[in-house]
C-alpha positions in Angstrom: 105.5 101.8 119.3 104.2 99.3 117.6 100.8 98.4 116.2 98.2 96.4 118.4 97.7 93.2 117.2 94.7 91.0 117.3 94.7 87.6 118.9 96.2 84.7 117.3 93.0 83.0 116.9 91.9 85.5 114.6 95.5 85.1 112.6 94.0 82.0 111.0 93.6 81.8 107.0 95.7 82.2 104.3 96.0 85.9 105.3 95.4 87.5 108.6 94.3 90.8 109.7 94.9 93.4 112.6 92.6 96.3 113.7 95.1 99.1 113.6 98.1 100.6 112.2 101.2 101.4 114.1 101.2 105.0 115.6 102.3 107.4 113.3 102.2 105.3 110.5 99.7 106.1 107.4 97.9 103.6 105.3 97.3 105.6 102.1 96.4 104.0 99.0 99.4 102.4 98.1 101.2 102.3 95.1 101.6 99.0 92.7 105.2 98.3 92.1 104.8 97.4 88.6 103.4 100.7 87.4 105.6 103.6 86.8 104.6 107.0 88.3 103.4 109.7 85.8 105.1 113.4 85.8 103.0 116.4 85.6 102.4 115.9 81.6 100.6 112.6 82.5 103.6 110.3 80.9 105.5 108.0 82.9 108.7 109.0 85.0 111.2 107.5 85.1 111.6 104.2 87.5 113.1 105.3 90.7 112.7 108.8 90.6 109.1 109.2 92.2 109.6 108.1 96.0 110.4 111.7 97.1 107.1 112.9 95.8 105.2 110.1 97.0 106.5 110.1 100.5 105.9 114.1 100.7 102.2 113.0 99.8 102.1 110.4 102.8 102.0 107.5 100.8 105.1 105.2 101.6 103.4 101.6 100.8 104.2 99.7 97.7 101.5 96.6 96.6 103.4 93.5 95.6 101.5 91.3 93.3 101.8 87.5 92.1 103.7 89.3 88.8 105.7 92.0 90.6 109.1 91.5 89.2 111.4 91.2 92.4 114.2 93.2 91.4 112.3 96.1 90.7 110.9 96.5 94.1 114.5 95.7 95.6 115.6 98.7 93.7 113.2 101.0 94.9 113.7 99.6 98.1 117.6 100.1 98.3 117.4 103.5 96.8 115.0 104.4 99.8 117.3 103.1 102.2 120.3 104.8 100.9 118.1 108.4 101.0 117.1 110.0 104.1 113.5 108.5 104.2 112.0 105.8 105.4 112.1 102.6 103.4 109.1 101.6 101.6 106.0 99.4 103.3 105.4 96.5 101.2 101.7 95.2 101.4 101.2 91.7 99.8 97.9 89.5 99.3 98.4 85.8 99.4 101.3 83.4 99.3 102.9 84.1 95.8 102.9 87.8 96.2 104.6 87.4 99.5 106.9 85.5 98.2 107.9 88.0 95.9 108.4 91.0 98.4 110.6 88.7 100.2 112.4 88.2 97.8 112.4 91.8 97.0 113.5 92.5 100.3 116.4 89.5 100.1 117.8 91.1 97.1 117.7 94.8 98.3 119.9 93.4 101.2 122.2 92.1 98.4 122.5 95.5 96.7 123.0 97.6 99.9 125.6 94.7 101.4 127.8 95.5 97.8 127.6 98.9 98.3 128.7 98.9 101.8 131.8 96.4 100.5 132.7 98.8 97.7 131.3 102.4 99.1 133.3 105.1 100.6 130.5 105.2 103.5 128.6 102.7 104.8 125.0 101.4 103.7 122.8 99.8 106.3 121.0 96.6 106.8 117.5 96.0 106.8 114.9 94.5 109.2 111.2 93.2 108.5 108.5 93.6 110.7 105.6 91.3 109.4 102.3 91.9 110.6 98.4 91.5 109.3 96.4 94.4 108.3 93.2 94.9 106.6 92.4 96.8 103.1 89.8 98.1 101.3 89.0 95.9 98.3 87.1 98.4 96.7 83.5 96.8 97.9 81.6 96.8 101.4 84.5 94.2 102.4 87.7 94.1 103.2 90.4 91.7 102.7 93.1 90.8 104.3 96.6 91.4 103.8 100.3 90.8 104.7 102.3 94.0 105.4 106.1 94.0 105.7 107.4 97.1 107.5 110.8 97.5 106.6 113.5 99.6 109.2 117.1 100.3 108.5 119.5 98.8 110.8 123.2 98.8 111.1 125.1 96.1 109.7 126.3 93.2 112.3 127.6 89.8 111.5 125.2 87.0 112.3 126.2 83.7 113.9 123.5 81.4 112.5 124.9 78.3 114.5 124.2 80.4 117.6 120.5 79.8 117.0 117.9 77.1 116.0 117.2 76.0 112.6 113.7 75.3 111.5 112.5 73.8 108.2 109.4 75.6 106.6 106.8 73.7 104.7 104.0 74.9 102.6 101.9 72.9 104.9 103.6 74.1 108.3 101.0 75.3 110.7 102.0 78.6 110.9 100.8 79.2 114.9 102.5 75.7 115.9 105.9 77.1 114.2 105.0 81.0 116.2 104.7 79.2 119.4 108.2 77.5 118.6 110.0 80.9 117.6 108.3 82.6 120.7 109.7 79.9 123.0 113.4 80.2 121.4 113.1 84.1 121.4 112.1 83.7 125.0 114.8 82.1 125.9 117.5 84.3 124.5 118.0 82.0 121.2 117.8 83.3 117.5 116.1 81.2 114.9 116.5 80.5 111.7 113.7 79.8 109.3 114.3 77.9 105.7 111.7 77.8 103.0 111.6 76.5 99.6 108.7 78.0 97.5 105.9 80.6 97.8 103.5 78.5 99.8 106.7 78.0 102.5 107.9 81.1 102.6 104.2 82.6 103.1 103.9 80.2 106.1 107.6 81.6 107.7 106.1 85.1 107.2 103.0 84.2 109.1 104.7 82.6 111.8 106.9 85.3 112.8 104.2 88.0 112.2 102.1 85.8 114.9 105.2 85.2 117.6 105.3 89.0 117.3 101.8 88.7 118.7 102.9 86.1 121.3 105.5 88.0 122.7 103.9 91.6 122.5 103.4 92.1 126.3 106.8 90.7 127.2 108.6 94.2 126.4 110.4 92.5 123.3 109.6 92.3 119.7 110.7 90.1 116.7 112.1 91.2 113.1 113.3 89.3 110.7 116.2 89.3 107.7 115.9 87.2 104.6 118.4 86.0 102.3 119.3 83.3 99.9 120.8 80.3 100.5 121.4 76.9 98.6 120.4 73.9 99.9 122.1 70.7 98.8 119.6 67.7 98.2 120.4 64.2 97.1 123.5 63.7 98.7 125.2 66.5 97.4 124.7 66.0 93.6 121.6 68.9 93.5 121.6 72.4 94.9 118.2 74.1 95.4 117.8 77.9 96.0 115.9 78.8 99.4 114.9 81.7 101.7 116.2 81.8 105.1 114.7 84.2 107.7 117.0 85.5 110.6 114.5 86.1 113.3 115.7 88.2 115.9 114.8 89.7 119.2 114.5 93.5 120.0 113.9 95.1 123.4 110.7 97.4 123.2 
């Protein structure tokens, strides 16, 4: 079951909110991705060795900050995707941290794809379900954040020519883009969002979260799969790295 999401009008601003967590999912205080966990002697443990204990304590949420290294988070995501546990939930506040989180997911997908190509057993792909949440700020008020819920999915080929390609800028109106996404997905079309820079990636992720609200009552849900692409500019003389979000429709 999905989270109950608030109306699109409440999704305005840099980061919007949702009243409640998905059923059965615990939002305990998140562990910051850049911090190493401590062992019983109080010394930091080795990276990648902590998620079993953390999940056992009911905390599977990782905070991603502006300066978090995407590859570190990607390693954690890939490790949990390969293990018999749920993938971590990534929590971000602000465009830069959201950009770092989406890059981490794209890198983790690359890690899993490489393992799938070279290993003796298959490795899953990842689907991302963006949603708006409230988090305690330590004071009387609450901060709004973007939460990226990751789910393991079977690997399948994706033909982007079947869908509609949309470019997203930092000034793109997220609600208008969400309306376009919802319209395409209702028609059964796949949507591809291309974004360059933190501000653009933030707007793209927000638009998917809002589009999920638009289609909530229609027995469908939306997820996305981020990946890196090279964009050719200046007549083919220069290339720029961009993030592409493949927006997919799921029946609920």
